[in-house]
C-alpha positions in Angstrom: -4.8 5.2 13.1 -4.1 3.3 9.8 -0.7 4.0 7.6 -1.0 5.8 4.6 1.0 5.5 1.6 2.3 9.1 1.6 2.9 8.8 5.5 5.1 5.7 5.0 6.9 7.0 1.9 7.8 10.2 3.7 9.6 8.5 6.6 12.0 6.4 4.6 15.6 7.3 4.7 17.7 5.8 2.0 21.2 5.1 2.7 22.7 5.9 -0.5 26.4 5.2 -1.4 29.1 8.0 -1.5 31.8 6.0 -3.1 30.8 4.8 -6.5 28.6 6.4 -9.2 27.5 2.9 -10.3 26.6 1.9 -7.1 24.5 5.1 -6.5 22.8 4.8 -9.9 21.9 1.3 -9.2 20.4 2.3 -5.6 18.5 5.4 -7.0 16.7 2.7 -9.7 15.9 0.3 -6.6 14.5 3.1 -4.7 12.4 4.3 -7.4 11.2 0.2 -7.5 10.6 0.3 -4.0 8.5 3.5 -4.2 6.4 2.2 -7.2 5.9 -1.1 -5.3 4.4 0.6 -2.3 2.3 3.0 -4.4 1.1 0.7 -6.9 1.3 -3.0 -5.5 0.9 -2.4 -1.7 -1.1 0.4 -1.1 -2.9 1.7 1.9 -4.5 -1.7 2.5 -1.4 -3.7 2.1 0.9 -1.5 4.4 0.2 -3.3 7.8 1.7 -6.5 6.1 4.6 -4.5 5.1 5.1 -2.8 8.1 4.9 -6.0 10.3 7.7 -7.2 8.1 9.6 -4.2 8.3 9.4 -2.9 11.9 7.5 -6.0 13.8 4.4 -4.1 14.0 1.4 -3.4 11.8 1.2 0.2 12.5 3.7 3.0 12.1 5.6 3.2 15.4 8.9 4.6 14.1 10.1 7.9 13.2 12.2 6.5 10.4 12.1 3.4 8.0 15.5 3.0 6.8 16.6 1.1 3.5 20.0 0.2 2.9 21.6 -1.7 -0.3 23.5 -4.9 -0.9 25.2 -6.4 -3.7 23.5 -9.8 -3.1 22.5 -11.9 -6.1 20.5 -15.0 -7.0 18.6 -16.3 -4.1 20.4 -14.3 -1.7 19.0 -11.1 -3.0 15.6 -11.2 -1.4 14.8 -8.2 1.2 15.7 -8.9 4.6 15.3 -6.8 7.6 16.7 -5.7 10.9 13.2 -4.9 12.2 14.7 -3.7 15.8 16.0 -0.7 13.8 13.4 -0.7 11.3 15.9 -1.4 8.3 15.1 -2.8 5.2 17.8 -4.3 3.2 17.4 -4.6 -0.8 19.7 -5.8 -3.3 21.0 -3.3 -5.9 20.9 -6.3 -8.5 17.4 -6.0 -9.8 17.2 -4.9 -13.3 13.7 -4.3 -13.8 10.8 -3.0 -11.8 8.8 -6.0 -12.7 11.4 -8.3 -11.2 11.4 -6.4 -8.2 8.1 -6.5 -7.4 7.8 -9.8 -8.5 10.1 -11.2 -6.3 9.3 -8.7 -3.3 5.6 -10.0 -3.5 6.3 -13.5 -3.5 8.7 -13.1 -0.4 6.2 -11.0 1.5 3.4 -13.5 1.0 5.7 -16.4 1.9 5.5 -17.5 5.5 9.3 -16.9 5.8 8.7 -12.9 5.8 6.6 -13.5 9.0 9.4 -15.6 10.7 12.0 -14.2 13.0 15.0 -16.1 13.2 16.3 -14.4 16.4 15.4 -12.0 19.3 
């Protein structure tokens, strides 16, 4: 069965900061950017590629998709995953949704997104 946007969104668990209101606000903003990215730019047809990157499977085989946040800037702020635990790590440092979407799409469409550095 093919994954759907509502099915994927319902399985995402965000690990939001409890330590700082500033960090939490930034994380809530990135959470919104990710959901817009999935709904409006990936869609049902693009989900297999996103899931392949996030979980190492192009179908939804895990009960929970984890998202955690980093403070990486510059070239280091590209999304990275630990596919063994279905964890997507996103930088809090994006200032606009357009910037987030553009960089995530560029990275997801690059060959690097499909390579595994370690097992």
